[in-house]
Backbone as CSV, one residue per row, in Angstrom:
resi,resn,N_x,N_y,N_z,CA_x,CA_y,CA_z,C_x,C_y,C_z
1,UNK,86.464,52.790,15.995,85.465,53.290,17.347,86.506,53.063,18.293
2,UNK,86.281,54.001,19.012,87.516,54.611,20.190,87.217,53.743,21.548
3,UNK,88.571,53.504,21.522,88.675,52.096,22.799,89.234,53.068,24.377
4,UNK,87.989,52.997,25.401,88.687,53.554,26.288,89.381,52.629,27.041
5,UNK,90.587,52.839,27.702,91.483,51.784,28.794,90.788,52.129,30.285
6,UNK,90.116,51.181,30.836,89.844,51.043,31.673,91.273,50.981,32.577
7,UNK,91.369,52.018,33.842,92.299,52.438,34.738,92.727,51.174,35.613
8,UNK,93.508,50.966,36.418,93.507,50.077,37.836,92.083,50.469,38.683
9,UNK,91.958,49.761,39.815,91.111,50.277,40.795,91.928,51.158,41.799
10,UNK,93.200,51.031,41.663,94.008,51.691,42.682,94.440,52.871,42.257
11,UNK,93.429,53.608,40.932,93.748,55.059,40.502,93.068,55.806,40.462
12,UNK,93.143,56.986,41.401,92.462,57.684,42.093,91.469,58.312,40.595
13,UNK,90.609,58.386,40.830,89.584,58.984,39.844,90.020,60.695,39.111
14,UNK,90.274,61.100,38.133,90.477,61.755,37.639,91.755,62.103,37.258
15,UNK,92.711,60.803,37.343,93.929,60.868,37.384,94.512,60.744,35.539
16,UNK,95.492,61.460,35.270,95.949,61.982,34.040,96.872,60.757,33.698
17,UNK,96.452,59.518,33.128,97.470,58.618,32.443,97.966,58.727,31.010
18,UNK,97.735,60.188,30.688,98.302,60.664,29.378,99.906,61.346,29.422
19,UNK,100.533,61.552,30.686,101.542,62.420,30.853,102.640,61.595,31.925
20,UNK,103.494,61.288,31.719,104.567,61.223,32.827,104.452,61.819,34.257
21,UNK,104.976,60.990,35.253,104.985,61.363,36.366,106.396,61.224,37.202
22,UNK,107.204,61.719,37.339,108.435,61.625,37.921,108.265,60.829,39.433
23,UNK,107.224,60.727,39.690,107.137,59.812,41.170,106.803,58.441,40.860
24,UNK,106.132,58.282,39.532,105.886,57.072,38.709,106.884,56.883,37.986
25,UNK,107.514,57.216,37.646,108.313,56.363,36.929,109.657,56.214,38.096
26,UNK,109.811,56.748,39.030,110.673,56.683,40.323,110.299,55.327,41.017
27,UNK,108.794,55.321,40.639,108.312,53.914,41.238,108.763,52.674,40.200
28,UNK,108.621,52.849,38.941,109.037,51.855,38.039,110.614,51.419,37.651
29,UNK,111.639,52.853,37.821,112.906,52.275,38.240,113.317,51.279,39.347
30,UNK,112.370,51.756,40.219,112.692,50.553,41.568,112.176,49.421,41.631
31,UNK,111.453,48.819,40.624,111.103,47.859,40.255,109.084,47.682,41.040
32,UNK,108.426,49.028,41.255,107.530,49.231,41.754,106.297,48.888,40.580
33,UNK,105.397,48.708,40.964,103.950,48.295,39.651,102.938,49.230,39.547
34,UNK,103.173,50.911,40.416,102.243,51.739,40.681,102.872,53.026,39.751
35,UNK,102.607,52.672,38.248,103.202,53.318,37.104,102.039,52.617,36.161
36,UNK,102.122,53.989,35.097,101.824,53.947,33.578,102.465,53.302,32.329
37,UNK,101.603,53.209,31.374,102.570,52.839,30.503,103.521,54.434,29.653
38,UNK,103.134,55.137,30.252,103.460,56.626,29.331,104.925,56.823,30.522
39,UNK,104.710,56.568,31.524,105.856,56.678,32.697,106.962,55.513,32.366
40,UNK,106.864,54.762,31.782,107.762,53.547,31.798,108.474,54.066,30.157
41,UNK,107.414,54.600,29.262,108.092,54.720,28.127,109.253,56.218,28.266
42,UNK,108.786,57.241,29.242,109.760,57.986,29.831,111.123,57.349,30.377
43,UNK,110.596,56.741,31.552,111.722,56.483,31.783,112.936,55.181,30.631
44,UNK,112.163,54.746,29.637,113.184,53.840,29.122,113.769,55.233,28.584
45,UNK,113.416,56.519,27.799,114.093,57.339,27.168,115.075,58.005,27.888
46,UNK,114.911,57.634,29.245,115.735,58.626,30.644,116.970,57.440,30.801
47,UNK,116.716,56.393,30.755,118.133,55.131,30.363,119.016,55.821,29.439
48,UNK,118.222,56.025,27.965,118.761,56.195,26.684,120.175,57.308,27.027
49,UNK,119.325,58.238,27.844,120.502,59.457,27.746,121.685,58.917,28.735
50,UNK,120.844,58.541,30.449,121.665,58.179,30.991,121.553,56.274,30.916
51,UNK,122.226,55.776,30.690,122.354,54.490,31.256,122.409,54.075,32.244
52,UNK,121.949,53.201,32.842,121.905,52.783,34.427,121.257,54.057,35.161
53,UNK,120.545,54.649,34.731,119.690,55.773,35.738,118.884,54.603,36.264
54,UNK,118.131,53.517,36.232,117.586,53.060,37.009,118.652,52.585,38.274
55,UNK,120.172,52.311,38.313,120.663,52.315,39.243,121.050,53.812,40.272
56,UNK,120.846,54.887,39.558,120.889,56.070,40.180,119.527,56.147,41.209
57,UNK,118.504,55.675,40.416,116.909,55.519,41.418,117.635,54.860,42.327
58,UNK,118.161,53.479,42.087,118.004,52.768,43.449,119.327,53.145,44.405
59,UNK,120.702,54.013,43.437,121.579,54.211,44.553,120.965,55.569,45.452
60,UNK,119.733,56.414,44.986,118.924,57.063,46.008,118.106,56.205,47.052
61,UNK,117.352,55.540,46.886,116.846,54.887,47.760,118.105,53.819,48.815
62,UNK,118.888,53.401,48.376,120.095,53.092,49.404,119.982,54.154,50.207
63,UNK,120.843,55.659,49.895,121.027,56.745,50.786,119.648,56.975,51.789
64,UNK,118.220,56.566,51.481,117.757,57.018,52.177,117.174,56.098,52.919
65,UNK,117.956,54.810,52.814,118.103,53.681,54.009,118.855,54.128,54.910
66,UNK,119.970,54.284,54.114,121.467,54.447,55.342,121.405,55.951,56.043
67,UNK,120.720,56.970,55.820,120.101,58.164,56.117,119.048,58.042,57.346
68,UNK,117.845,57.058,57.243,117.139,56.984,58.318,117.678,56.355,59.470
69,UNK,118.688,55.254,59.058,118.746,54.162,60.309,120.138,55.826,61.170
70,UNK,120.459,56.081,60.055,121.721,57.280,60.410,121.202,57.795,61.616
71,UNK,120.069,58.657,61.725,119.212,59.287,62.375,118.387,58.824,63.413
72,UNK,118.038,57.426,63.276,118.009,56.525,64.238,118.549,56.233,65.029
73,UNK,119.921,56.028,65.030,121.052,56.016,65.716,121.453,56.930,67.184
74,UNK,121.131,58.196,66.198,121.494,59.049,67.039,119.521,59.792,67.543
75,UNK,119.319,58.789,68.142,117.809,59.354,68.892,116.364,60.078,68.203
76,UNK,116.448,60.038,66.680,115.323,60.358,65.864,114.197,59.608,66.012
77,UNK,112.825,59.876,66.455,111.666,58.848,66.336,110.811,59.094,65.404
78,UNK,111.321,60.619,64.675,110.260,61.521,63.440,110.245,61.566,62.665
79,UNK,109.854,60.954,61.431,110.495,61.851,60.419,109.159,62.441,59.309
80,UNK,109.502,63.465,58.616,108.608,63.713,57.514,109.742,64.191,56.193
81,UNK,108.884,63.339,55.120,109.117,62.857,54.229,108.935,63.826,52.961
82,UNK,109.248,64.573,52.892,108.915,65.995,51.739,109.122,64.891,50.272
83,UNK,108.119,65.260,49.255,108.108,64.498,47.749,108.421,62.986,48.034
84,UNK,107.640,62.171,48.804,108.117,61.268,49.246,107.803,59.983,47.971
85,UNK,107.057,60.325,47.077,107.037,59.550,45.725,105.769,57.994,46.240
86,UNK,105.834,57.143,45.406,105.287,56.103,45.617,106.119,54.937,46.910
87,UNK,105.406,54.803,47.806,106.484,53.999,48.866,106.882,52.316,48.511
88,UNK,107.533,51.998,47.746,107.910,51.048,47.412,108.783,50.154,48.004
89,UNK,108.897,48.949,48.247,109.512,47.875,49.406,111.137,49.116,49.795
90,UNK,111.001,49.231,50.803,112.480,49.972,51.789,112.298,51.396,52.104
91,UNK,110.981,51.937,51.816,110.485,53.232,52.449,110.815,53.232,53.725
92,UNK,110.425,54.523,54.474,110.800,55.430,55.188,110.336,54.986,56.567
93,UNK,109.215,54.567,56.856,108.039,53.670,57.700,108.993,52.226,57.662
94,UNK,109.197,51.617,56.893,109.590,50.234,57.100,110.883,50.204,57.693
95,UNK,111.617,51.221,57.412,113.199,51.145,57.906,113.155,51.673,59.515
96,UNK,112.458,52.418,59.575,112.462,53.507,60.836,111.620,52.704,62.192
97,UNK,110.430,51.772,61.445,109.575,51.025,62.649,110.169,49.823,62.869
98,UNK,111.048,49.089,61.556,111.582,47.886,62.113,112.671,48.286,63.415
99,UNK,113.879,49.366,63.000,114.220,49.674,64.182,113.422,50.029,65.431
100,UNK,112.497,50.635,65.662,111.788,51.168,66.966,110.256,51.269,65.853
101,UNK,109.479,50.466,66.396,107.871,50.500,66.131,107.386,51.633,66.829
102,UNK,108.049,52.330,67.508,107.081,53.443,68.417,107.529,54.700,66.980
103,UNK,108.391,54.794,66.520,108.722,55.622,65.188,107.709,55.754,64.606
104,UNK,107.071,57.059,64.394,106.199,57.773,63.510,106.796,58.472,62.249
105,UNK,105.788,58.392,60.979,106.244,58.834,59.801,104.828,59.412,59.144
106,UNK,105.450,60.722,58.587,104.591,61.200,57.640,104.712,61.424,56.449
107,UNK,103.969,61.005,55.217,104.911,61.163,53.895,103.980,62.169,53.072
108,UNK,104.584,63.291,52.838,103.847,64.076,51.519,104.415,63.858,50.219
109,UNK,103.374,64.288,49.155,103.409,63.853,47.685,102.293,64.607,47.391
110,UNK,102.675,65.567,45.982,101.510,65.989,45.163,100.898,65.155,44.300
111,UNK,101.307,64.090,43.828,101.359,62.994,43.084,99.864,62.183,43.386
112,UNK,98.578,62.081,43.266,97.589,61.592,43.854,97.516,60.031,43.689
113,UNK,97.987,59.419,42.241,98.497,58.352,42.786,99.697,57.549,43.776
114,UNK,100.558,58.473,44.100,101.928,58.249,45.665,100.944,58.277,46.276
115,UNK,99.905,59.286,46.600,99.289,59.501,48.343,98.532,58.366,48.025
116,UNK,98.098,57.863,46.993,96.377,56.564,47.102,96.671,55.594,47.586
117,UNK,98.243,55.303,46.806,99.159,53.860,47.118,99.347,54.067,48.400
118,UNK,100.221,55.081,48.871,100.703,55.464,50.403,99.581,54.626,51.324
119,UNK,98.669,55.587,50.999,97.571,54.918,51.970,97.258,53.775,52.029
120,UNK,97.018,52.968,51.050,96.979,51.708,51.205,97.722,51.168,51.680
121,UNK,99.018,51.035,51.537,100.052,50.615,51.766,100.174,50.852,53.665
122,UNK,99.585,51.846,54.400,99.668,52.258,55.567,98.592,51.886,55.784
123,UNK,97.286,51.686,55.347,96.437,51.163,56.405,96.366,50.459,57.375
124,UNK,96.042,50.833,58.077,96.489,49.859,59.688,97.619,50.302,60.238
125,UNK,97.839,51.196,59.715,99.342,51.266,60.740,98.985,53.178,61.108
126,UNK,98.809,53.261,62.463,98.650,53.943,62.856,99.759,55.288,63.621
127,UNK,100.772,54.896,62.790,102.250,55.687,63.588,102.734,56.332,62.101
128,UNK,102.100,56.037,60.749,102.292,56.901,59.510,100.992,56.807,59.030
129,UNK,101.348,58.192,58.120,100.436,58.704,57.119,100.727,59.271,56.000
130,UNK,99.988,59.451,54.764,100.552,60.189,53.743,99.804,61.542,53.434
131,UNK,100.073,62.588,53.068,99.119,63.990,52.986,99.451,64.248,51.662
132,UNK,98.185,64.411,50.931,98.145,64.620,49.315,98.470,67.154,49.535
133,UNK,99.805,67.221,49.356,99.934,68.612,49.254,101.116,68.806,48.478
134,UNK,100.905,70.345,48.447,102.278,70.937,47.049,103.393,71.499,48.304
135,UNK,104.392,70.637,48.096,105.755,70.829,49.193,106.056,72.441,49.388
136,UNK,105.683,73.216,48.233,105.600,74.788,48.243,104.516,75.275,49.439
137,UNK,103.984,74.230,50.165,103.063,75.078,50.938,103.703,74.435,52.873
138,UNK,104.567,74.870,52.942,105.352,74.678,54.785,104.282,74.593,55.424
139,UNK,103.654,76.121,55.565,102.259,76.250,56.771,101.030,75.284,56.629
140,UNK,101.100,75.116,55.442,100.055,74.367,55.370,99.972,72.739,55.758
141,UNK,101.225,72.616,54.993,101.568,71.004,55.436,101.800,70.866,57.027
142,UNK,102.915,72.058,57.554,103.105,71.639,59.012,101.805,71.710,59.714
143,UNK,101.098,72.716,59.243,99.957,72.845,60.301,98.845,71.893,60.355
144,UNK,98.432,70.595,59.129,98.299,69.705,58.946,97.530,69.292,60.148
145,UNK,96.371,68.871,60.235,95.468,68.620,61.842,96.410,66.385,61.265
146,UNK,96.648,66.005,60.326,96.831,64.754,60.162,98.250,64.777,60.950
147,UNK,99.440,65.932,60.215,100.379,65.877,60.522,100.381,66.200,62.041
148,UNK,99.749,67.081,62.437,99.773,67.374,64.013,99.637,66.319,64.491
149,UNK,98.665,65.216,64.407,98.501,63.853,65.275,99.527,63.224,65.225
150,UNK,100.513,62.526,64.035,101.812,62.280,64.230,103.033,62.492,64.484
151,UNK,103.135,63.688,64.210,104.634,64.170,64.931,104.605,65.417,66.238
152,UNK,105.450,65.242,66.862,105.622,66.513,67.729,106.590,67.398,67.522
153,UNK,106.142,68.777,67.008,107.720,69.463,66.363,108.023,70.159,67.348
154,UNK,108.090,69.940,68.911,108.816,69.930,70.076,109.913,68.804,70.212
155,UNK,110.053,68.192,69.206,110.795,66.553,69.433,111.650,66.635,68.071
156,UNK,112.817,66.176,68.475,113.373,66.254,66.752,112.774,65.191,66.014
157,UNK,113.024,65.921,64.322,112.782,65.092,63.547,113.671,65.197,62.673
158,UNK,113.654,63.964,61.722,114.256,63.943,60.575,113.545,64.232,59.154
159,UNK,114.005,65.253,58.679,113.532,65.711,57.327,114.155,65.374,56.196
160,UNK,113.439,64.900,55.418,113.485,64.406,54.162,113.466,65.223,52.954
161,UNK,114.292,65.665,51.925,114.077,66.223,51.094,114.751,65.111,49.423
162,UNK,114.554,64.028,49.091,115.170,63.579,48.673,114.506,63.466,47.022
163,UNK,116.179,63.692,46.108,115.312,64.126,44.681,113.797,64.649,44.734
164,UNK,114.102,65.756,45.362,112.785,66.750,45.427,113.126,68.216,44.761
165,UNK,114.430,68.393,45.519,114.316,69.840,45.074,114.952,70.471,43.913
166,UNK,115.375,69.261,42.666,115.079,69.642,41.772,114.045,70.378,40.584
167,UNK,112.682,69.694,41.544,111.692,70.142,40.784,110.916,71.194,40.891
168,UNK,112.171,72.294,41.920,111.866,73.300,42.385,112.492,74.409,41.810
169,UNK,111.861,75.367,41.019,112.694,76.357,40.155,113.182,77.808,41.013
170,UNK,114.219,78.216,41.015,114.855,79.204,41.608,113.623,79.964,41.791
171,UNK,112.853,80.536,40.689,111.800,81.103,41.234,110.987,80.895,42.346
172,UNK,110.864,79.985,42.701,109.890,79.390,44.011,111.049,79.446,45.300
173,UNK,112.220,79.612,45.161,113.143,79.681,46.358,113.262,78.594,47.133
174,UNK,113.707,77.386,46.246,113.870,76.098,47.194,114.791,76.489,48.417
175,UNK,115.798,77.004,48.749,116.524,77.742,49.741,115.591,78.194,51.133
176,UNK,114.844,79.103,50.828,114.154,79.576,51.494,113.440,78.469,52.079
177,UNK,112.692,77.885,51.221,111.953,77.134,51.265,111.677,75.822,52.460
178,UNK,113.559,75.338,52.201,113.792,74.157,53.002,114.004,75.138,54.314
179,UNK,114.789,76.344,54.187,114.608,77.049,55.338,113.331,77.044,56.274
180,UNK,112.067,77.420,56.159,111.330,77.723,56.449,110.258,75.981,57.275
181,UNK,110.543,74.559,56.446,110.560,73.388,57.095,111.222,73.451,58.492
182,UNK,112.804,73.481,58.083,113.826,73.832,58.884,113.795,74.777,59.995
183,UNK,112.848,75.838,59.959,112.634,76.567,61.184,111.679,75.856,61.730
184,UNK,111.419,75.092,61.450,109.769,74.271,62.119,109.942,73.285,63.586
185,UNK,111.578,72.914,62.937,112.099,71.682,63.443,112.724,72.373,64.962
186,UNK,112.596,70.971,65.663,113.285,71.229,67.287,114.736,70.830,67.326
187,UNK,114.977,71.260,68.053,116.708,70.887,68.372,117.011,70.016,67.895
188,UNK,118.306,69.426,67.809,118.216,67.517,67.362,117.947,67.261,66.543
189,UNK,117.083,67.885,65.569,116.711,67.461,64.431,117.657,67.230,63.191
190,UNK,117.639,66.333,62.380,118.294,66.359,60.867,117.584,66.754,59.575
191,UNK,118.346,66.813,58.768,118.118,67.188,57.322,118.998,66.389,56.146
192,UNK,118.018,65.740,55.264,119.291,64.970,54.712,118.468,65.288,53.211
193,UNK,119.178,65.198,51.950,119.135,66.059,50.652,119.515,65.522,49.959
194,UNK,118.887,65.059,48.552,119.690,64.562,47.444,119.242,65.315,46.276
195,UNK,120.185,65.681,45.470,120.120,66.640,44.650,120.734,66.297,42.785
196,UNK,119.978,66.388,41.961,120.882,66.015,40.710,121.397,66.880,40.392
197,UNK,122.822,66.530,39.745,123.504,67.598,39.309,124.468,67.123,37.367
198,UNK,124.744,67.975,37.359,125.337,67.938,35.779,126.540,67.957,35.797
199,UNK,127.367,68.375,37.097,128.784,68.386,37.821,129.710,67.508,36.920
200,UNK,129.026,66.209,36.685,130.092,64.760,36.129,129.749,64.680,34.890
201,UNK,128.154,64.459,34.240,127.947,63.663,33.281,127.188,64.886,32.822
202,UNK,127.488,66.402,32.018,126.454,67.391,31.763,125.749,67.178,30.359
203,UNK,126.439,66.436,29.574,125.176,66.364,28.475,123.951,64.722,28.883
204,UNK,124.806,64.045,29.215,123.850,62.460,29.744,122.982,63.396,30.316
205,UNK,123.061,64.260,31.826,122.284,64.525,32.585,121.042,65.161,31.637
206,UNK,121.711,66.243,31.124,120.679,67.530,30.543,119.964,66.441,29.960
207,UNK,120.237,65.345,28.626,119.150,64.746,28.416,118.410,63.889,28.805
208,UNK,118.581,63.475,29.905,117.464,63.060,31.173,116.780,63.858,31.612
209,UNK,117.037,65.199,31.309,115.924,65.977,32.135,115.058,66.726,30.943
210,UNK,115.708,66.229,29.652,114.318,67.101,28.739,113.467,66.006,28.876
211,UNK,113.984,64.816,29.013,113.066,63.890,29.251,112.031,63.593,30.060
212,UNK,112.461,63.714,31.216,111.654,64.277,32.922,110.594,65.322,32.198
213,UNK,110.828,66.417,31.982,110.317,67.666,31.751,108.914,67.551,30.816
214,UNK,109.006,66.265,30.152,107.926,65.825,29.316,106.375,65.894,30.115
215,UNK,106.627,65.533,31.694,105.561,65.937,32.643,105.223,66.865,32.825
216,UNK,105.498,67.982,31.868,105.276,69.644,32.646,105.799,70.385,33.501
217,UNK,106.267,69.724,34.803,107.371,70.274,35.531,108.601,70.757,35.303
218,UNK,108.947,71.872,35.659,110.642,71.686,35.005,111.427,71.430,36.041
219,UNK,112.641,70.728,35.296,113.900,70.381,36.337,115.182,71.419,36.912
220,UNK,115.691,71.438,37.636,116.826,72.671,37.532,118.288,71.762,38.243
221,UNK,118.752,71.183,36.997,119.959,70.557,37.979,121.049,71.682,38.648
222,UNK,121.209,71.510,39.446,122.224,72.762,40.246,123.820,72.070,40.389
223,UNK,125.195,73.207,40.350,126.113,72.593,40.439,126.231,72.833,42.158
224,UNK,127.612,72.177,42.121,127.820,71.719,43.954,127.623,73.189,44.794
225,UNK,127.781,73.975,44.817,127.888,75.286,45.298,126.515,75.543,45.754
226,UNK,125.601,75.345,44.820,124.374,75.901,44.669,123.387,74.936,45.847
227,UNK,123.467,73.417,45.730,123.522,72.861,46.156,123.197,72.657,47.631
228,UNK,124.875,73.106,47.878,125.584,73.158,49.365,124.836,74.351,50.353
229,UNK,124.046,75.660,49.262,123.151,76.605,49.986,121.705,75.792,50.395
230,UNK,121.280,75.061,50.289,120.071,74.550,50.450,119.942,73.754,52.001
231,UNK,121.504,73.250,52.149,121.390,73.543,53.947,121.716,74.527,54.656
232,UNK,121.606,75.717,54.011,121.560,77.242,54.840,122.531,77.205,56.211
233,UNK,122.456,77.521,57.276,123.284,77.726,58.318,123.838,76.383,59.470
234,UNK,123.007,75.526,58.614,123.186,74.086,59.396,124.414,73.617,59.498
235,UNK,124.887,72.552,60.023,126.284,72.088,60.351,126.544,70.956,59.427
236,UNK,126.697,70.569,58.389,126.798,69.496,57.542,127.347,68.543,57.938
237,UNK,126.950,67.451,58.295,127.609,66.509,58.753,128.935,65.835,57.546
238,UNK,129.719,65.495,58.203,130.894,64.434,57.666,130.327,63.233,57.003
239,UNK,130.429,62.745,55.750,132.019,63.499,54.766,131.153,64.723,53.962
240,UNK,130.210,65.325,54.226,130.090,66.761,53.817,129.201,66.361,52.461
241,UNK,128.494,67.004,51.336,127.755,67.034,50.367,129.040,66.381,49.457
242,UNK,128.487,65.053,49.439,129.451,64.336,48.470,127.962,63.291,47.160
243,UNK,128.770,62.425,46.505,128.027,61.909,45.396,127.335,60.636,46.605
244,UNK,125.914,60.477,45.393,124.800,59.495,46.254,125.858,58.123,46.865
245,UNK,126.380,57.580,46.280,126.622,56.457,46.335,128.251,56.561,47.260
246,UNK,128.684,57.534,47.789,129.696,57.688,48.549,129.498,58.043,49.621
247,UNK,128.193,58.575,50.436,127.656,59.090,51.651,127.635,57.912,52.560
248,UNK,128.715,57.704,53.003,128.457,56.539,54.305,128.070,55.161,53.520
249,UNK,128.669,54.751,52.691,128.362,53.434,51.791,128.391,51.929,52.861
250,UNK,127.345,51.265,53.205,127.452,50.311,54.188,127.661,48.952,53.330
251,UNK,127.485,48.692,52.349,127.754,47.182,51.641,127.576,47.666,49.892
252,UNK,127.755,46.688,49.535,127.408,46.669,47.592,126.825,47.387,47.297
253,UNK,125.448,46.832,47.785,124.547,48.145,47.128,123.758,49.670,46.841
254,UNK,124.980,50.038,47.704,125.324,51.620,48.200,126.168,52.095,47.467
255,UNK,126.977,51.887,46.299,127.896,52.572,45.691,128.190,51.756,44.275
256,UNK,127.855,52.057,43.156,127.641,51.967,42.048,129.193,51.523,41.666
257,UNK,129.534,50.246,40.350,130.909,50.602,39.846,131.271,51.534,39.275
258,UNK,130.465,52.132,38.383,130.900,53.451,37.864,131.007,54.727,38.348
259,UNK,132.069,55.255,38.822,131.950,56.265,39.688,131.429,57.427,38.868
260,UNK,130.965,57.774,37.870,130.340,58.432,37.637,128.722,58.369,37.671
261,UNK,128.533,57.035,37.896,127.194,57.130,38.508,127.248,57.376,39.681
262,UNK,127.800,57.281,40.557,127.846,58.155,42.291,127.409,59.148,42.443
263,UNK,128.077,59.951,41.136,127.864,61.638,40.983,126.597,61.886,40.290
264,UNK,125.977,61.161,40.027,124.595,62.297,39.426,124.263,62.457,39.985
265,UNK,123.963,62.321,41.699,122.918,62.942,42.438,124.013,63.070,43.982
266,UNK,123.863,64.468,44.187,124.652,65.006,45.451,123.720,64.312,46.724
267,UNK,124.453,63.959,47.780,123.899,63.719,48.919,124.519,64.353,50.415
268,UNK,123.828,64.776,51.186,124.137,65.438,52.383,123.151,65.282,53.188
269,UNK,123.963,65.255,54.590,122.645,65.430,55.912,123.214,66.661,56.762
270,UNK,122.639,67.395,57.213,123.320,68.412,58.343,122.254,68.569,59.878
271,UNK,122.784,68.824,60.767,122.215,68.703,61.853,121.787,70.182,62.527
272,UNK,120.673,70.219,62.963,120.268,71.631,63.805,120.305,71.149,65.233
273,UNK,121.463,71.881,65.942,121.866,72.068,67.206,120.598,72.345,68.086
């Protein structure tokens, strides 16, 4: 007899719990609870290929915290997080609004679980919202009434593409995509990017990506020179494009003991004059 498994109440209707999701795998690796068995299984396989892959996820989250604080210190009070995933502890709105309660944040993701949980967390927060949208539709996202109510595009914005662009294949023109968002930003805005690479651990990262593509979405690892082009003509800030753990580390949790682990993701930030 067929037994149907009842999904938790926070799962939106129609969600497929048989295919892993990058957003939910990331949530699991960060210790979150909004993921399914299939996500945990895929994450475990990824960790077999790249030991301490969970640590890589945490390095990315630590970079997010540093990047947001860096922008806050330079006067940014608005943030647009593209491909935000499930907002587990220490996400953009928490960091930004802890520094200044007036900060405004818009999260964008295409995963229904990520967006549904984001909206639960943000209920009652009138300075943060979550949009369900495809990152490859900048015109739709930037023109969305919810975004327009939160963000003033005539004022500086902190634009975040963290662990997203490697999910966008070359044929979808990720460089042109970033440029379209940046072109809509005011002067004195900032762009932060993290991106997976095989430059330092080719076999291990390739195996991890093979697991990640079980969800059906392609993953494109890129070398240093290609990731660098994602910033276009913007001024890349010091220390440039470097391993995620080595971008202005502020404490022990920001950098891994294993140097190779710090190089699985490239990280960088640029300024729009």
